[in-house]
N, C-alpha and C positions, 0 to 999 in steps of 0.2 A: 504493500500500500504506500503510494507516494502522493504527496500533495503539492500542487503548483498554483501560484497566483496567475490569473489569466485576464485577457481582455483589456477593457478600458483602464483598469488600475495600473497595468504594466505600461500601456501606451502613455498615459499621462505622467507616470513617474519618469519615463525616458524623456519626456518633454518638459520636465521640471514643473509640472502642474499638479496641484493638490487634487486628489480624487476623493469624493465622499463615500463612494461605494466600492467594495472590494469583492471580487468573485474568485472562487477557488474551484479547481477541478481535481478529482481524486482518481488516480490510476491504480488498477490492480485490486479493487475492493468490491464489495457487494452491499446491497441494501441491508442484509442481515448483520454484516460486520459493522456498518456505519451505526445502526441502531444500538448494537451491543456496546459501542463506545460512547453512547449518550447523545448522538446526533438525532434531531427530530425531523422526520420526513414531512415534506410539504409539496413535493412535485406531484402533478396529476398525470402528465404524459410520460415523464421520465423521472428517475430518482434525483431529487434535490433535497438537501438536508440543511437544517440550521445548526450551527455550532452550539454546543451546550452552554458556552460562556459568552461568546461574542455576538451570537445571533447572525453572523455572516453566512452567506449561502455557499454550500459546498455541493457540487454536482458530480456524479459519477461520469467518468469519461465515456463518450458514446459516439456512435455513428448513426446516421439517419438515412432513410430512403423515402422518396416521395411516392405516395400511394393514392393521393387524391388532390383536390384543388384547395387553394387558400392556405392560410398560415397553419392550420391544423392538419393538413393532409399529409402527415408523415408517420412512419413507424420508426421506432428507435431500438437500437441494440446497445446494451451497456454491460456486456460481460467483462470479466476480469482481464480478458485478453486484448481489450481495446487499448491501443497505445495513445500516448500524448499527441503524437503527430496526427494520428487519425482523428482525434477529437478537434485539434486545431484546424484541420483541413475543412471541416464543415462550417467554420465561422465565416462572417461576411467579408471583412476586408483584411488585407495583410497586416495593417497596423493594429488590428484587434486580435490577430492570430499569433501573438507572442506570449510566452509563458516565462515564469521566473520560479526557480525552485527555492526551498527553504534556506539555502546557503547564498542566495542572491544571484545565482548563475542564470543568464538569459538563454532561453531556447527559442530560436527564431527560424523555423524551417522554410518560411515563405518570404524572407527578406523584408519583413515589415519595418525594420529599423531604417533600411534604405529608403523606403517610401515615406517614412516620417521625415527623414532628412530632406527629401525632395518635395514634400508636401503633396502627396498623391493618394487619392482613394483608389485602391485597386482591389477588385474582388479576388478571393482566394482560388475559387474553382468554378466550373460551369454549373455547379449546384446552386450558385447564387440566385439565378433567376427562377429557381423552383420555389422560392419563398418570397412572395410579393411584398410582404411587410418590410423587407430589406430596402426597398426603394424609398419607402416613407422614412425609414430609419436613417438612410443616407441624407435625406433632406434635413432631418433633425440634427445631425452632426454639425451642420453648418451654423447652428445657433450657438455653438460654443466659440468663445473668443479665440482659443488656440487652434481651432480647426476651420474657421470661417474663410480663410484665404487658401485652403487646399484646392487643388484641381482634381477632376475626375478622369481617370484613365479612359482612353478612347474605347477600349474593349469593354470596360464597365458601363460606359454610356450605352453601348449596344445591348448589354444585358438589361439595362433599365428599359430600353425601347421594346425589348422582347416581353418584359413584364407588362408594359402598358398595352401592347398589342394583344396580349392574351386576355385582357380585361379581368384578370384574377384579383385585382385590387378590390373589386366589388365583392369578392368572396371573403375578404378579411373582416373579422368581427369589428363592428363600430367601436366597441370598447378599446380595442387595440389601437385603432386609429386615433381615438381621443387621448389615450395614454401617451402616445408619441407627441401629440399636439400640445397637451398640457405640460409635458416635460420641456418642450421647446419654448413655451410661453414663460417658463420659469428660468430659462437660461439668459445669458447676457445679450444675445442678439436674435430675438425671436423673429424679427422681420426677415432674416436670412432664410429661416425655415420656409416661410411662405413664398419667398422669392424662388426657392428651389422647387417647391410644389408646382409653381407655374412653369419655370424654365425646363423642368424634366417631364412636363406634361402629365403630372400626377393628379390632375384636377378631378377627374371623373372616378367615382360618383360623389365623393365626400366634400369636395371643394369646388364644385362646378360653377358657383357664383363668385368665386374669388377673383378680384380684378386688381385691388390695391393691397399692398403688403405691409405698409407702415403700421407698427404697433409697439414701438419701443420708447414712447414718451414718458412712461412711468415704469417703476420696478415691480409693481404688484401684478401677478399673472391675470387676475380677473379684470383689472383695469386695462391691461394690454388687450385682452379679448374684446372688451367693450370698444376700445379704440379701433380695432380691426373691423368690428361690426359696423361702427359708425362710418368708416371709410368705404365699406361695401354695402351701404344702404340697408343694413340689418338683414342681409339675405343669406348669412352663413349659418351652419350648424344644425340645419333641420334634420340631417340624417345621423347626427352624433349624439351620444348620451350625455348631454351637458349636465354637470352637477347643479344643484339649486342655486348656489352662490353665483355661478356664471349666468344662469338664466335671469336671476334677479338683477344683476348689474346691467344687463342688456335692456331690461324693461325700464329700469330707473334712467338709463341713458336716453332712451327714446323720449321719455316724458320731460326730462330735465332740459333737453335741447330746445324744447318749445317754450321754456321760461325766459321771459325778458321783460324789461320795464314797461313795454308797450302792450303786454298781454292784458286783455280786458279782465275785469274782476271775476266774472263768472267762470271763465276758462282757467284763470289762475287758481281759483278755489278747487276746481276739478283736478288740476294737475297736482296741487299740493296734497290732495287726498290720495291720489294714485301713487305718488312717490313715497309717501310715508317717511317724512323728513326725520321724525324722531328715531325710528328704527334704523334708518339708512344715513344718519348724520355723518359718520366718519367716511362712509363710502362716497357720499356726495362731495365731501371736501377733497377726496382723491380724484374723483372724476373731473372736477372743474379745473384741475391742473392741466388737462388735455388742451391742445391748441383749438379744438372745436368750440370751447367754452370761453375763449379769450374776451369776446365782446360782452358777455353776460356774467362773467365770473364774479364780479363784485356784487351784482344784484342777487345772484343765487346764494352767495356766501352770507350776505346780510339777512336774507330771507330765512336761510337755514338756522342761523343763530337766534333769530327772533322766535322761531318755532321751537327750537331746542330749549329756550329759556321760558317758554310759556307753560303754565301749570294747567294740565288737562285732567287732573285727578277728580275734579268735581263731576266729570261726565259719568263716573261710575254710579252716581246717584240719580242720573237722568233715565227716564223710561226709554225703552227701545223705540217707541213711536216718535220720541222727541229728540233723540240723540243726534241725528243728522242735522237737524235745525240748529241745535246748540253748537255743534262743531262748526257750522258755517258762520255763525255769529263770531266765534273765536277767530276763525280765519280772516274774517273781514276786519276785525280789530287789529290783527297782526299786519295785514296789508296796508291799512290806513295809518298805522302808527309811525 
């Protein structure tokens, strides 16, 4: 049983970049042996285990064979005889197919270090285009500062084109597409991810309405998503499983954009009620930092503060029949104050 650090952790270490996640591969072991040593199994399709102390992921070395369509259309073999090189050969890019043993020695059978030096994304083998999610993942890699200026090897571009023409991206689980997208939104250069979605022709079906890619005016991932939605007329995400906080900020953005000093009182009251300034106070202060709110930023900020500082507690004593009328009275007082 031998353990190796693999993937992005090794790549980033070689690039002198701190990596938050570390993945490990175990060669010459079995599920039974891993469990006997205290590792907790979590893998559904193939054996992945959590270390009993660090909770880092340890996967048995494996090979894979495509047996169906989409990301899940694979069967895996993870016998003790699977070698480290066989495991590395199924990985996406040469820069991610590098391992490091416990003594610090680098194992690099596909010259990934050379591609790091030359800033090249190069696929490891022809198995690359069998997994359509790798095309989306490639786009996501460009959202990292230390990878955004890499080029894509011409042969790898051909593989991406083959994935696109197969239309198998439509077979990928929406959850996996959103996972890659959310990770990109959390990285330093999210706009680069969406630029590659367009330039690599990965739009269909999940990003078919994407036209403008700018979304890096703020550091918060939900605000970045809101900015992207604003730039694309709120036409994105209909086929993605958006979490509630992402859905909420989009709705707040739609209504907040309609707020301005010239909005008539009745419409203003309707918008205030829809936005729920009290619950979304911090979110609104983040949103108005976006360039789209530059003209109305002060007006919205002042309105939000007035509502935040207003005591609505007495509404709890108002009957259901009269509560809307009382709320409107309060809103009018706020607007006219």
